[in-house]
C-alpha positions as CSV (number, residue, x, y, z in Angstrom):
1,X,109.5,92.7,83.8
2,X,106.6,94.4,81.4
3,X,104.1,93.3,83.2
4,X,105.7,94.2,86.6
5,X,106.1,97.8,85.1
6,X,102.4,97.9,83.9
7,X,101.9,97.1,87.5
8,X,104.0,99.6,88.6
9,X,102.4,102.4,86.2
10,X,98.9,101.1,87.3
11,X,99.7,101.6,91.0
12,X,101.1,105.2,89.9
13,X,98.0,106.1,88.3
14,X,96.1,105.2,91.6
15,X,98.5,107.6,93.5
16,X,98.5,110.9,91.1
17,X,97.4,114.0,92.6
18,X,96.2,115.0,96.6
19,X,92.9,113.4,95.7
20,X,94.3,109.1,95.2
21,X,92.1,109.0,92.2
22,X,91.3,105.8,90.4
23,X,92.9,106.7,86.7
24,X,93.7,109.3,84.9
25,X,90.6,109.4,82.6
26,X,88.5,109.4,85.6
27,X,89.8,113.2,86.8
28,X,87.2,115.1,85.3
29,X,84.6,112.4,86.3
30,X,85.7,112.8,90.1
31,X,85.2,116.1,89.7
32,X,81.7,116.3,88.7
33,X,80.7,113.1,90.9
34,X,81.5,115.8,93.6
35,X,79.9,118.8,91.7
36,X,76.6,116.6,91.5
37,X,76.9,115.0,95.3
38,X,73.8,117.1,96.4
39,X,71.9,116.9,93.2
40,X,72.0,113.3,93.3
41,X,72.0,112.8,97.0
42,X,75.3,110.3,96.5
43,X,78.4,110.8,97.8
44,X,81.5,110.0,95.0
45,X,82.4,106.4,95.0
46,X,85.4,106.0,97.3
47,X,87.7,105.6,95.1
48,X,87.5,109.3,93.9
49,X,87.6,110.8,97.8
50,X,90.5,112.5,98.3
51,X,93.1,111.7,101.2
52,X,92.6,114.2,104.4
53,X,95.2,115.8,106.3
54,X,96.2,113.2,109.1
55,X,95.8,114.8,112.9
56,X,98.7,114.4,114.6
57,X,99.1,111.7,117.5
58,X,98.3,113.3,120.9
59,X,100.6,112.6,123.7
60,X,100.2,109.8,125.7
61,X,98.1,109.7,129.0
62,X,98.0,111.8,131.5
63,X,98.6,114.3,128.8
64,X,96.2,113.3,126.0
65,X,94.4,117.0,126.3
66,X,97.3,118.4,124.8
67,X,96.2,118.6,121.4
68,X,96.1,120.4,118.1
69,X,92.3,120.5,118.4
70,X,92.1,121.9,121.8
71,X,94.7,124.9,121.1
72,X,92.8,126.2,118.7
73,X,92.7,130.1,119.3
74,X,94.0,132.7,121.2
75,X,95.7,132.3,124.2
76,X,97.6,135.0,126.7
77,X,100.0,135.1,129.4
78,X,100.9,137.9,131.4
79,X,103.2,138.4,134.3
80,X,105.6,140.9,136.0
81,X,109.0,140.4,136.6
82,X,111.8,142.9,137.9
83,X,109.2,145.7,137.5
84,X,108.6,144.6,133.9
85,X,105.1,143.8,132.6
86,X,105.6,141.1,130.1
87,X,102.4,139.5,127.7
88,X,103.1,136.7,125.5
89,X,100.4,135.9,123.0
90,X,99.9,132.5,121.6
91,X,97.3,132.0,118.7
92,X,96.7,128.5,116.8
93,X,94.8,128.1,113.5
94,X,94.7,124.6,112.1
95,X,98.3,123.5,112.2
96,X,99.7,127.0,112.1
97,X,100.8,129.3,114.9
98,X,101.4,132.8,116.1
99,X,103.9,133.6,118.8
100,X,103.6,137.1,120.1
101,X,105.7,138.5,123.0
102,X,105.5,142.2,124.5
103,X,107.6,143.7,127.6
104,X,106.0,147.0,128.5
105,X,104.0,146.9,125.5
106,X,107.0,147.1,123.3
107,X,107.5,144.1,120.9
108,X,110.0,141.6,122.2
109,X,113.0,140.6,119.9
110,X,112.5,137.2,120.4
111,X,109.0,135.0,120.5
112,X,107.8,136.5,117.4
113,X,106.7,135.0,114.6
114,X,104.9,132.1,112.7
115,X,105.4,129.0,111.5
116,X,104.1,125.4,111.8
117,X,102.7,124.0,115.0
118,X,104.0,120.4,116.5
119,X,103.6,118.4,119.4
120,X,106.4,116.8,120.7
121,X,105.3,113.6,122.9
122,X,108.1,113.3,125.9
123,X,106.0,111.0,127.8
124,X,108.2,108.2,127.3
125,X,110.9,110.5,129.4
126,X,108.0,111.0,132.1
127,X,107.4,114.6,131.2
128,X,104.8,116.7,129.6
129,X,104.7,117.3,126.0
130,X,106.3,120.2,124.5
131,X,104.6,122.5,121.6
132,X,106.9,124.0,119.2
133,X,106.5,126.8,116.7
134,X,108.6,125.9,114.0
135,X,109.9,129.5,112.4
136,X,109.3,130.7,108.7
137,X,108.6,133.8,109.2
138,X,110.6,135.7,112.5
139,X,111.9,139.1,112.0
140,X,115.7,138.9,110.9
141,X,115.0,135.7,108.8
142,X,116.9,133.8,111.7
143,X,115.6,130.1,111.8
144,X,114.3,129.7,115.2
145,X,111.4,128.2,117.1
146,X,110.0,128.2,120.3
147,X,108.8,125.9,122.7
148,X,105.9,125.7,125.5
149,X,105.6,122.8,128.0
150,X,101.9,122.1,128.0
151,X,100.8,119.8,131.0
152,X,96.9,120.0,130.1
153,X,94.6,121.9,128.2
154,X,91.1,123.0,129.3
155,X,88.3,125.1,127.5
156,X,89.6,128.6,129.0
157,X,93.1,127.9,130.1
158,X,96.6,125.3,129.5
159,X,99.0,124.7,132.2
160,X,102.3,125.6,131.5
161,X,105.0,123.0,132.8
162,X,107.9,124.9,132.6
163,X,107.1,128.2,134.3
164,X,104.1,126.6,136.1
165,X,102.0,129.3,135.0
166,X,98.6,129.4,133.5
167,X,97.9,130.6,129.6
168,X,94.2,132.0,129.4
169,X,92.1,131.8,126.5
170,X,91.2,135.3,125.5
171,X,89.2,137.3,122.5
172,X,91.0,140.4,121.3
173,X,89.1,143.6,121.3
174,X,88.2,142.8,117.9
175,X,87.3,139.0,117.2
176,X,88.3,139.7,113.6
177,X,91.7,140.9,114.4
178,X,93.2,137.5,114.9
179,X,95.5,135.2,113.0
180,X,94.5,134.4,109.7
181,X,90.9,135.3,110.1
182,X,91.6,137.4,107.1
183,X,92.1,134.7,104.9
184,X,87.9,133.6,105.7
185,X,86.1,135.2,103.1
186,X,83.5,134.1,100.4
187,X,85.8,134.8,97.8
188,X,88.4,132.3,99.2
189,X,85.8,129.6,100.1
190,X,84.5,129.6,96.0
191,X,84.7,125.9,95.1
192,X,83.9,122.6,96.0
193,X,85.0,121.2,99.4
194,X,85.4,117.8,101.1
195,X,85.8,116.7,104.6
196,X,85.0,113.3,106.6
197,X,84.7,112.4,110.3
198,X,84.1,109.5,112.8
199,X,82.0,110.0,115.7
200,X,80.3,107.5,117.8
201,X,81.7,104.7,115.6
202,X,79.7,106.7,112.6
203,X,81.2,107.8,109.4
204,X,80.4,111.2,108.3
205,X,80.9,112.6,105.1
206,X,80.4,116.4,103.5
207,X,80.5,118.4,100.3
208,X,80.3,121.5,100.5
209,X,80.0,123.4,97.2
210,X,80.2,127.5,97.2
211,X,79.2,129.8,93.8
212,X,79.0,133.2,94.4
213,X,77.0,134.0,97.7
214,X,75.0,130.3,96.9
215,X,75.9,127.1,98.6
216,X,75.1,123.5,98.9
217,X,75.8,121.2,101.7
218,X,75.5,117.0,101.4
219,X,76.4,114.8,104.4
220,X,76.0,111.4,104.8
221,X,76.4,108.9,107.7
222,X,77.7,105.4,106.9
223,X,76.2,106.4,103.4
224,X,72.7,107.5,104.3
225,X,71.9,111.1,103.1
226,X,71.4,112.8,106.3
227,X,68.3,115.6,107.5
228,X,70.4,118.0,108.9
229,X,73.3,119.1,106.9
230,X,71.4,118.5,103.4
231,X,70.3,121.3,101.5
232,X,71.3,124.9,99.6
233,X,70.5,128.2,99.8
234,X,72.3,132.1,100.6
235,X,75.6,131.8,101.9
236,X,77.4,134.4,104.1
237,X,79.9,135.0,107.0
238,X,79.7,136.4,110.5
239,X,81.7,136.2,113.8
240,X,80.4,134.3,116.1
241,X,80.8,133.5,119.9
242,X,80.4,129.7,120.8
243,X,82.1,130.0,124.4
244,X,83.1,132.7,126.6
245,X,86.0,134.4,124.5
246,X,85.9,131.9,121.8
247,X,85.2,134.1,118.7
248,X,85.4,132.4,114.8
249,X,84.5,133.6,111.5
250,X,81.3,131.0,110.5
251,X,80.3,130.1,106.9
252,X,76.5,130.6,107.5
253,X,74.1,128.8,105.0
254,X,70.1,129.7,105.1
255,X,68.7,126.7,103.7
256,X,66.3,127.4,101.3
257,X,65.6,123.7,99.4
258,X,66.4,120.3,100.4
259,X,66.1,118.0,103.4
260,X,67.1,121.2,105.6
261,X,65.3,123.6,104.0
262,X,64.1,126.6,106.6
263,X,67.3,126.1,108.7
264,X,70.5,127.4,108.7
265,X,73.8,125.3,108.8
266,X,77.4,126.7,110.1
267,X,80.4,125.9,109.9
268,X,83.6,127.2,112.0
269,X,86.5,128.7,109.7
270,X,89.6,129.2,111.6
271,X,91.5,129.9,108.3
272,X,91.8,128.9,104.6
273,X,94.7,127.9,102.9
274,X,95.2,127.7,99.4
275,X,93.6,123.8,99.3
276,X,92.0,123.2,102.8
277,X,90.7,125.1,105.6
278,X,89.8,124.2,109.3
279,X,86.7,123.8,110.5
280,X,87.2,124.9,114.3
281,X,83.8,123.5,115.6
282,X,83.8,119.9,114.7
283,X,87.5,120.0,114.5
284,X,88.7,118.8,111.2
285,X,89.8,119.4,108.0
286,X,88.1,120.6,104.7
287,X,90.1,119.7,101.4
288,X,89.4,121.3,98.2
289,X,88.5,119.5,94.7
290,X,89.6,120.7,91.7
291,X,89.1,119.9,88.1
292,X,92.9,118.8,86.6
293,X,93.6,117.4,83.9
294,X,97.4,117.6,84.3
295,X,98.4,113.8,85.1
296,X,101.7,115.5,86.4
297,X,100.4,117.5,89.3
298,X,101.0,116.3,92.6
299,X,102.6,112.7,94.0
300,X,103.3,110.2,91.6
301,X,105.3,107.1,90.8
302,X,106.9,106.6,87.4
303,X,109.1,103.8,85.9
304,X,112.1,104.7,84.3
305,X,114.8,102.6,82.1
306,X,118.2,103.7,81.9
307,X,118.1,105.1,78.6
308,X,114.9,107.4,79.2
309,X,116.8,110.1,81.0
310,X,118.5,112.8,79.2
311,X,121.0,115.4,80.3
312,X,119.9,119.0,79.4
313,X,120.8,122.5,80.2
314,X,120.7,122.7,84.4
315,X,119.8,119.2,84.9
316,X,118.1,116.2,83.6
317,X,114.7,115.2,81.7
318,X,112.8,111.7,82.4
319,X,110.8,110.6,79.8
320,X,108.4,108.2,81.9
321,X,107.5,104.6,81.0
322,X,104.6,104.2,79.0
323,X,104.0,107.9,79.0
324,X,105.9,108.9,76.0
325,X,103.4,111.0,74.4
326,X,103.3,113.6,77.7
327,X,106.0,116.5,78.3
328,X,109.4,115.1,79.9
329,X,109.7,115.9,83.8
330,X,112.6,118.1,84.5
331,X,114.9,117.2,87.5
332,X,117.1,120.0,88.6
333,X,119.2,122.1,91.2
334,X,115.8,123.5,92.8
335,X,114.9,119.6,93.2
336,X,114.4,118.5,96.6
337,X,115.7,115.2,97.6
338,X,113.5,114.2,101.1
339,X,115.7,111.4,102.2
340,X,118.9,111.6,100.2
341,X,120.9,109.0,102.6
342,X,118.3,106.4,101.4
343,X,118.9,107.1,97.8
344,X,121.1,104.7,95.6
345,X,124.1,106.8,94.7
346,X,123.8,109.5,96.4
347,X,127.1,110.7,98.3
348,X,127.2,113.5,101.0
349,X,126.9,117.0,99.6
350,X,125.3,116.0,96.6
351,X,121.9,117.8,95.2
352,X,119.6,116.2,93.0
353,X,121.4,117.3,89.9
354,X,124.9,115.5,91.0
355,X,123.0,112.4,92.5
356,X,121.5,111.8,89.2
357,X,125.0,112.4,87.3
358,X,126.1,109.6,89.6
359,X,123.6,107.2,88.5
360,X,124.3,108.0,84.7
361,X,128.1,107.3,85.3
362,X,127.0,103.8,86.0
363,X,128.1,101.7,83.5
364,X,125.2,100.8,80.7
365,X,124.8,97.4,81.5
366,X,123.7,98.7,85.2
367,X,120.9,100.5,83.2
368,X,122.0,103.7,84.9
369,X,119.1,105.5,86.6
370,X,116.5,103.0,86.0
371,X,113.9,102.4,88.8
372,X,110.8,103.6,89.9
373,X,110.8,107.1,91.2
374,X,108.0,108.4,94.1
375,X,108.0,112.1,93.5
376,X,106.3,115.4,93.8
377,X,105.5,117.3,90.6
378,X,104.1,120.8,89.4
379,X,103.6,121.1,85.6
380,X,106.7,119.2,84.1
381,X,109.1,120.0,87.1
382,X,110.2,117.2,90.0
383,X,110.0,119.3,92.9
384,X,110.6,116.5,95.4
385,X,112.3,113.0,95.6
386,X,110.9,110.8,97.9
387,X,112.7,107.3,96.9
388,X,114.1,105.4,94.0
389,X,113.0,101.7,93.9
390,X,113.5,98.6,91.9
391,X,110.9,95.8,90.7
392,X,110.8,92.4,91.2
């Protein structure tokens, strides 16, 4: 069993954190590899590369144009009904969306909020996809969502398959006055970023570093350093119109050294989150690379014997097998059970603390709460539990 547990812990080291690094000891080395990528003209080792956010699958043909990438930007639908003028505005930034609705210029009590953008593929029913904006900031705090049924998306319009109307892509009077564009600043982009994408069968990988108003950009194509996005210089941000009514804040880098010296590179940024930003032109994500020596940040697997779980005030403390010198991990009422119905010992209505209590109440011969836990952690707190498994 010890050998099997060691294998489990090795797997845990491979999945710790948002970057899928090889081992704890190499976290600093991984950061250094990204930091020096431009100077060394070498992309970091594949085992050190972060996991990119997955693109949501596009609906099946003939609705394949209804994708998150094609919907980026601001869309407007205006119409009259019963003598009232209506205006609906949808703004999409990455996988987030804002929907606004007005009647005779007054904000409506419905269809006003922001949240996650989802695309529901309903082609198996022979009907067009539905995009939904899942509420998290709706007025009044009522949990709702709105749906728009879309048959196709072109550069400047999309067709609503429910109302049989067209929505038009349109820029606001002030292009900066658009959903989440205020997050695009040099301050928010400080640090080291990584991205990759496939085009015509070629894997492109990019490392972007911004320090103050200085930046480096290093790209490889199937491992070969590029001659276009490969240089260092001064960085700034400006609003650029790429097509009619398609404005994006653009990170500009005037190359003063490197293979691209004398040219200017640009990356269109629709918004900046804490650890990622969306490139609206190439329709891809960049993720932030961080130097993090805390082994307990992010997703990891850890193994437990029954006796390594201790009841504490308000929850339980876990002492992961082989990590005795580390701070114990704490599970409490704030811990989320992602798929509780799949967890051994869980009963309807149980929160995380009650679930562990069920396991701990077992006869010690069953090793109580033993197993391999798949969790997200921040510091020493277990934020989410995805699974509890045994080993062969």
